[in-house]
Residue, then its C-alpha position, 0 to 999 in steps of 0.5 A: x169860879x174855876x179858871x176855865x170850863x171843864x166839859x163833862x158833856x157826853x159828846x162833844x166833850x172836853x178836847x183831849x189835852x194835846x189837841x190844841x197843839x195838834x191843831x197848831x201843827x196842822x195849820x203850820x203844815x197847811x193841812x186844811x188846804x191840801x188836796x185829798x188826792x195828794x201824796x200828803x193826804x194819802x200818807x195821813x190816811x194810811x197812817x191813821x188806818x195803821x195806828x187805829x188798827x194797832x190801838x184797837x187790835x183790828x185784824x189786818x184784813x178788816x176794812x176801815x172807812x171814814x164817814x161824817x157821823x155815826x148816824x151816817x154809819x148806821x145808814x150805810x150799814x143798813x143800805x149795804x148789808x140788809x136786803x130785807x130783815x134786820x134785828x135790833x137789840x134796843x136799850x135806849x134812844x140811840x139803839x132806837x135810832x138804828x132801828x128807825x133808820x132801818x125802818x125808814x130805809x124800808x127794811x123789815x126792822x125787828x127789835x127786842x127792848x132790853x130792860x136796863x134794870x134786869x141782868x141781860x143774861x136773864x132776858x130772853x130774846x129770840x133772833x128770827x131765822x130770816x135776820x140778816x143783820x143783828x144791831x147792838x148798841x154796846x154803850x147806850x149814851x142816852x141812859x148809861x147802859x153797857x151791853x156785855x161783850x161776851x153776850x155779843x160774842x155768844x150771839x155771833x157764835x149762835x148765828x155765824x151766818x148773820x152779821x153783827x153790827x156794834x155801836x161803840x160810839x161812846x165806849x171807844x177806845x175804852x172798850x176792849x172788843x174782839x173784832x174777829x167776833x163781830x162784823x161792823x163796828x163804828x164810832x165817832x171822834x167827838x167822845x172818847x177821842x176828845x176831838x171836834x165833831x165831824x168824823x166817824x170810823x166804820x170797821x168791816x169784816x171780810x164777811x160784811x164786805x162780801x154781803x155788799x158784793x152779794x147784794x150788788x150781784x143781785x142788783x139789790x145794793x143801795x148804790x149811794x156815793x158811799x156804798x161799800x164797794x166805792x169806799x173800798x175802791x178808794x180805800x185801796x188807794x188810801x183815799x176817800x170817794x169825795x173830799x173828806x174832813x182832812x183836818x179831823x183825819x189828821x187830828x184823829x191820827x195825832x191823838x191815836x198816836x198819843x194813845x199808843x204812847x200812853x198804852x191802851x191798857x193804861x187808858x182802860x185801867x184809868x177809865x175804870x178807876x175814874x168810873x169807880x170814883x163816880x159810882x162810889x159817890x152816887x151810891x152813897x149820895x142822898x141826892x143822886x143814884x146810878x140810873x143803871x143799878x146792875x154793876x155789869x151793865x153800868x157804862x164806864x164812859x157815860x155815867x148817868x146819875x138819877x136824882x132821887x125823890x123827884x128832884x129836877x136838875x136845872x138848878x144843879x146844872x146852873x150851879x155847876x156851870x158857875x163853877x165852870x163844870x158842864x154836864x149833859x142833862x138827861x136825854x129826851x124823857x129823862x131831860x129833867x131827872x138825869x145828869x150824864x157825866x162823861x168819863x173819857x181819856x181827856x178827863x183826868x183824876x183831878x177833874x173827876x175829884x173836883x166834880x165829885x166835891x162840888x156835887x157833894x155840897x150841892 
């Protein structure tokens, strides 16, 4: 048995190696006790925004807001930018969640169901003229499907007056997204950043914020405590409307600085090399195969293996646990037939090799 467990679960996942050190430093600095109106918090907020913009190449005039979860980000996007109609490109359950949230908020939510087994360029979807917001799940954690960023940009080019919202919850910071060509982008920290859950990041273009201003003038803005106008009012002071998760914000800044020291290009190249190792194994295996067969649609960060010949995953997961290796089972309808494998910056080459070695002998 391995000395300590390795979490290849797709979120929460393995903590990034430096997190324990950062937690100890945070406790030494009494971060959990400081006021969210103090100068110390203002410095943390300001530095975190600066470092995130540097790491992800976010334009200077884009807003960065901190929320509690990616699901909350979905709600805030719909509340603040959609008066009547949203259009959702759905490839799995998390894209479906975005659609359902819009429906629950009494919007006319429309969707196109993407077939993960057909090349995206060959799929025909028409975006209705009345659409205000187009929602895309760039990396669908439930099935390991990756939406081609070039097609996202093409959609924006063809619909310049419509807003594009992009879910990069399980592909950030790996995904190299051109923020200038999208309007609302969000992720949570318990996946690619290898942190405890409880914090999400929402990034807005000036066009997205102006839509909220427009809806407010029409008295159509959903005036929650986290409406965009209120979030920006406090962000201008490097603060949040209410007491945020100060501890998580501190840790996010610390890990972001770690990533900056390594270099985002190195992180991306290593992610791709590790993903190739896993996919190469799945392609040759007698027991497993990639659920998504088209290489350009295969996620590099949340890899989904499908069991062949109707096999179930229960015994496999138990055998892996005995070796200290924890994977995610399939999502909902695929709970017994899929294994989901996280490939985030926290996972190193040695751990990937260990996992593949055990999968080979199962």
